[in-house]
Backbone as CSV, one residue per row, in Angstrom:
resi,resn,N_x,N_y,N_z,CA_x,CA_y,CA_z,C_x,C_y,C_z
1,MET,5.813,16.252,26.670,6.628,16.000,25.903,6.549,14.501,26.602
2,LYS,6.554,14.613,28.095,6.318,12.807,28.966,5.036,12.433,28.452
3,SER,4.382,12.528,27.859,3.294,11.371,27.422,4.287,11.210,25.778
4,PHE,4.732,12.011,24.988,5.374,11.889,23.939,6.544,10.347,24.084
5,LEU,7.429,10.856,24.884,8.158,9.745,25.137,8.150,8.572,25.617
6,THR,6.718,8.483,26.648,5.915,7.214,27.203,5.283,6.344,25.679
7,SER,4.602,6.903,24.967,3.974,6.426,24.145,5.264,5.744,22.555
8,ALA,6.226,6.621,22.776,7.497,6.118,21.998,7.747,5.141,22.440
9,LEU,8.383,4.921,23.591,8.758,3.956,24.585,8.024,2.812,24.198
10,GLY,6.628,2.791,24.253,5.646,1.389,24.514,5.583,1.328,22.975
11,LEU,5.831,2.179,21.997,5.450,1.412,20.572,6.893,0.702,20.378
12,LEU,7.657,1.215,20.857,9.482,0.427,20.894,9.594,-0.858,21.196
13,VAL,8.806,-1.047,22.170,8.934,-2.268,23.450,7.763,-3.273,22.242
14,LEU,6.423,-2.786,22.074,5.579,-3.960,21.149,6.128,-4.003,19.946
15,GLY,6.712,-3.035,19.353,7.272,-3.639,18.060,8.387,-4.805,18.332
16,LEU,9.320,-4.566,19.095,10.415,-5.471,19.514,9.493,-6.800,19.901
17,LEU,8.390,-6.840,20.563,7.988,-8.060,21.167,6.862,-8.681,19.957
18,LEU,6.777,-7.899,19.136,5.787,-8.019,17.797,7.077,-9.061,16.830
19,ASN,8.478,-8.544,16.887,8.932,-9.046,16.228,9.619,-10.062,16.628
20,LEU,9.786,-10.881,17.846,10.111,-11.789,18.326,9.885,-13.019,17.549
21,PRO,8.516,-13.588,17.555,7.889,-14.676,16.956,8.292,-14.829,15.543
22,ALA,8.573,-13.862,14.722,8.620,-14.032,13.567,10.238,-14.604,13.048
23,GLY,11.094,-14.300,14.062,12.578,-15.156,14.244,12.586,-16.382,14.519
24,ALA,11.220,-16.524,14.751,11.496,-18.436,15.358,10.793,-19.083,14.200
25,GLN,10.330,-18.751,13.069,9.821,-19.552,12.047,10.954,-19.785,11.561
26,PRO,10.690,-21.309,10.496,11.625,-22.075,10.152,11.413,-21.379,8.647
27,THR,12.916,-21.756,8.117,13.076,-21.135,6.495,12.248,-22.013,5.997
28,SER,11.537,-21.451,4.573,10.732,-22.071,3.651,11.550,-23.270,2.716
29,GLY,12.630,-23.213,2.637,13.536,-24.150,1.761,14.017,-23.501,0.908
30,GLY,13.177,-23.215,-0.042,13.085,-22.461,-1.172,14.392,-22.902,-1.984
31,PRO,14.124,-22.374,-3.659,15.149,-23.605,-4.334,16.684,-23.493,-4.068
32,ALA,16.975,-24.192,-4.772,18.638,-24.660,-4.664,19.353,-23.366,-5.283
33,PRO,20.344,-22.752,-4.481,21.251,-22.015,-5.056,21.503,-22.323,-6.724
34,GLY,21.718,-21.559,-7.757,21.777,-21.461,-9.108,20.748,-22.076,-9.654
35,ALA,19.836,-22.563,-8.941,18.593,-23.295,-9.843,18.074,-21.886,-10.637
36,PRO,17.119,-22.340,-11.604,16.522,-21.053,-12.818,15.369,-20.672,-12.063
37,ALA,14.736,-19.390,-11.866,14.161,-18.882,-10.940,12.476,-19.344,-11.885
38,ALA,11.822,-19.099,-10.950,10.291,-19.524,-11.429,9.734,-18.267,-12.285
39,GLU,9.256,-18.546,-13.442,8.637,-17.674,-13.899,7.450,-17.839,-13.560
40,VAL,6.501,-16.364,-13.527,5.273,-15.857,-12.981,4.643,-15.429,-14.311
41,PRO,3.799,-15.671,-14.503,3.028,-15.049,-16.183,2.405,-14.017,-15.282
42,LEU,2.250,-13.020,-16.453,0.981,-11.996,-16.174,-0.234,-12.436,-16.671
43,ASP,-1.225,-12.679,-16.200,-2.172,-12.993,-17.101,-3.218,-11.986,-16.920
44,GLY,-4.343,-12.349,-17.030,-5.841,-11.573,-16.734,-5.738,-10.443,-15.336
45,GLY,-5.448,-11.570,-14.206,-6.096,-10.502,-13.053,-4.898,-9.042,-13.101
46,ALA,-3.846,-9.264,-13.548,-2.827,-8.094,-13.589,-3.480,-6.992,-14.478
47,SER,-3.562,-7.443,-15.613,-4.297,-6.665,-16.274,-5.708,-6.099,-15.649
48,LEU,-6.545,-7.040,-15.740,-7.581,-6.551,-14.858,-7.486,-5.643,-13.643
49,LEU,-6.595,-5.338,-12.794,-5.838,-4.640,-11.749,-5.759,-3.508,-12.502
50,LEU,-4.687,-3.575,-13.191,-4.245,-2.314,-13.956,-5.105,-1.492,-14.867
51,ALA,-6.250,-2.005,-15.565,-7.364,-1.420,-16.385,-8.489,-0.757,-14.824
52,GLY,-7.952,-1.299,-13.564,-8.893,-1.100,-12.811,-8.670,0.449,-12.120
53,GLY,-7.427,0.344,-11.983,-6.623,1.499,-11.708,-6.750,2.298,-12.433
54,VAL,-6.281,2.321,-13.889,-6.486,3.567,-14.754,-8.043,3.983,-14.669
55,ALA,-8.984,3.253,-14.405,-10.337,4.017,-14.792,-11.089,4.436,-13.498
56,TYR,-9.824,4.288,-12.200,-10.317,4.997,-11.059,-9.882,6.174,-11.659
57,GLY,-8.396,6.395,-11.758,-7.493,7.699,-11.769,-8.647,8.225,-12.861
58,LEU,-8.834,8.022,-13.904,-9.864,8.891,-14.834,-10.621,9.389,-13.823
59,LYS,-11.466,8.409,-13.100,-12.432,8.923,-12.449,-12.174,10.052,-11.635
60,GLN,-11.015,9.996,-10.828,-10.623,10.949,-9.901,-10.575,12.143,-10.627
61,ILE,-9.769,12.094,-11.783,-9.496,13.491,-12.620,-10.823,13.861,-13.103
62,ARG,-12.018,13.802,-13.357,-13.255,14.028,-13.899,-13.739,14.618,-12.387
63,ALA,-14.017,13.809,-11.522,-14.427,14.451,-10.708,-13.866,16.005,-10.088
64,ARG,-12.449,16.352,-9.991,-11.768,16.904,-9.622,-12.039,18.374,-11.052
65,ARG,-12.164,17.736,-12.041,-12.415,19.096,-13.100,-13.874,19.514,-12.980
66,GLN,-14.842,18.806,-12.760,-16.186,19.503,-12.353,-16.357,20.105,-11.398
67,ALA,-15.656,19.873,-9.972,-15.487,20.081,-8.993,-14.861,21.688,-9.316
68,ARG,-14.045,21.765,-9.776,-13.339,23.153,-10.109,-14.241,24.351,-11.007
69,ARG,-15.214,23.404,-12.070,-16.112,24.115,-12.696,-17.038,24.664,-12.015
70,ALA,-17.788,23.602,-10.989,-18.895,24.335,-10.505,-18.041,25.106,-9.675
71,ALA,-17.147,25.231,-8.771,-16.679,26.563,-7.957,-16.228,27.840,-8.968
72,LYS,-15.840,27.827,-10.260,-16.186,28.720,-10.866,-17.318,29.290,-11.042
73,GLN,-18.255,28.412,-11.543,-19.362,28.883,-11.866,-20.735,29.609,-10.670
74,ALA,-20.024,29.047,-9.326,-21.028,29.538,-8.106,-20.915,30.864,-7.819
75,PRO,-22.074,31.405,-7.757,-22.525,33.093,-7.622,-21.398,33.357,-6.461
76,ALA,-20.782,34.701,-6.756,-20.151,35.236,-5.623,-20.779,35.793,-4.253
77,MET,-20.512,35.668,-2.874,-21.632,36.435,-2.177,-20.739,37.440,-1.413
């Protein structure tokens, strides 16, 4: 229990110390209040990322199905 409290306190102190420099950063300025928001186009990069995610998901589903079939067909010992 003592090691848990020591590590938790150490992580808390480390988190607080790492957060201090972030508060010292100047603001970016940003757009003026009431200004129209900048539009961000969804170009080919987002489409490729989405297609890659779908392809990876299909690959994982196929691998699970093949593993299940192989487990069912394996001879019982």
